C-alpha positions in Angstrom: 13.2 -49.3 43.8 16.6 -48.4 42.1 17.5 -44.9 40.9 20.3 -44.8 38.4 21.9 -41.4 38.1 24.8 -39.1 39.0 25.5 -37.9 42.6 26.4 -34.5 41.1 23.1 -34.2 39.2 20.6 -31.8 40.8 17.6 -33.6 39.2 18.8 -36.9 40.6 19.2 -35.3 44.1 15.6 -34.0 43.9 14.4 -37.5 43.0 16.3 -39.1 45.8 15.0 -36.7 48.3 11.4 -37.4 47.2 12.1 -41.2 47.1 14.1 -41.9 50.3 13.3 -45.7 49.9 15.2 -45.8 46.6 18.6 -47.4 46.3 20.9 -45.0 44.4 23.4 -46.3 41.8 25.9 -43.8 40.6 26.3 -44.6 36.9 29.7 -43.0 36.7 31.1 -45.4 39.3 29.0 -48.5 38.7 27.4 -48.2 35.3 24.0 -49.6 34.5 23.4 -53.4 34.2 23.4 -54.5 30.6 19.9 -56.0 30.9 18.5 -52.8 32.4 20.1 -50.7 29.8 18.8 -52.9 27.0 15.3 -52.8 28.5 15.5 -49.0 28.9 16.6 -48.5 25.3 13.9 -50.8 24.0 11.3 -48.7 25.9 12.7 -45.2 25.4 14.7 -45.5 22.3 17.0 -42.6 21.4 15.5 -40.5 24.2 17.7 -42.5 26.6 20.8 -40.6 25.2 21.2 -37.2 26.6 22.4 -35.2 23.6 22.6 -32.0 25.8 25.2 -33.5 28.2 28.9 -32.4 28.5 29.9 -36.0 27.6 27.9 -35.8 24.3 29.4 -32.5 23.4 32.9 -34.0 23.9 32.3 -36.8 21.4 33.4 -36.4 17.8 31.0 -37.2 14.9 32.5 -40.7 14.5 31.8 -41.5 18.1 28.3 -40.0 18.0 27.4 -42.2 15.0 28.0 -45.4 17.0 25.0 -47.5 18.1 23.4 -45.9 21.2 23.7 -49.0 23.4 27.4 -49.2 22.7 27.8 -45.5 23.6 25.8 -45.8 26.8 27.8 -48.9 27.9 31.1 -47.1 27.3 29.9 -43.7 28.5 27.2 -44.2 31.1 27.0 -40.5 31.9 25.4 -40.1 28.4 22.2 -41.5 29.8 19.3 -39.2 30.5 18.7 -39.1 34.2 17.4 -40.3 36.4 16.4 -43.8 35.2 14.2 -45.3 37.9 13.4 -49.0 38.1 10.3 -49.6 40.3 7.8 -52.5 40.4 9.1 -54.0 37.1 8.7 -50.6 35.3 11.2 -48.1 34.1 10.8 -44.3 34.3 13.1 -41.9 32.6 13.5 -38.3 33.9 12.0 -36.6 36.9 8.8 -35.5 35.1 5.4 -34.7 36.7 4.2 -38.0 35.3 7.0 -39.9 36.9 6.5 -38.2 40.3 2.7 -38.9 40.1 3.3 -42.6 39.2 5.8 -43.1 42.0 3.7 -41.3 44.6 6.2 -38.4 44.9 4.0 -35.6 43.6 
C-alpha cells in the first residue's frame, strides 16, 4: 500500500496513523509516478485537482487553463490528498468509504 500526500497535511497524517503498513510518498519531494497519475486522472477526472489549495490560488488563469495532467505533473501539490494505491485500486481522499474499504474505519 502506498499513500501519496504531503507530510504537512493533517488529513494525510490521519490516514498514515490509521494505515501504519502504508509506505508514504511525499509528493512535494518525490512527485507521483506518471503511470499512477494517469490512472488516477482516468478514474477520478477533474476531482483529482484540488482547486481549494494554496497552489491553485497562486496560479493565474492561463496556468489554470492548462490540461490537468500537465498541471499535476508540474505542481504535484495540486493533487487532492491523500491518493492511496492498495491492492491494484486507487482511493482519493480520506473519506468514510475509503476508511471502510481499507479496513481503517
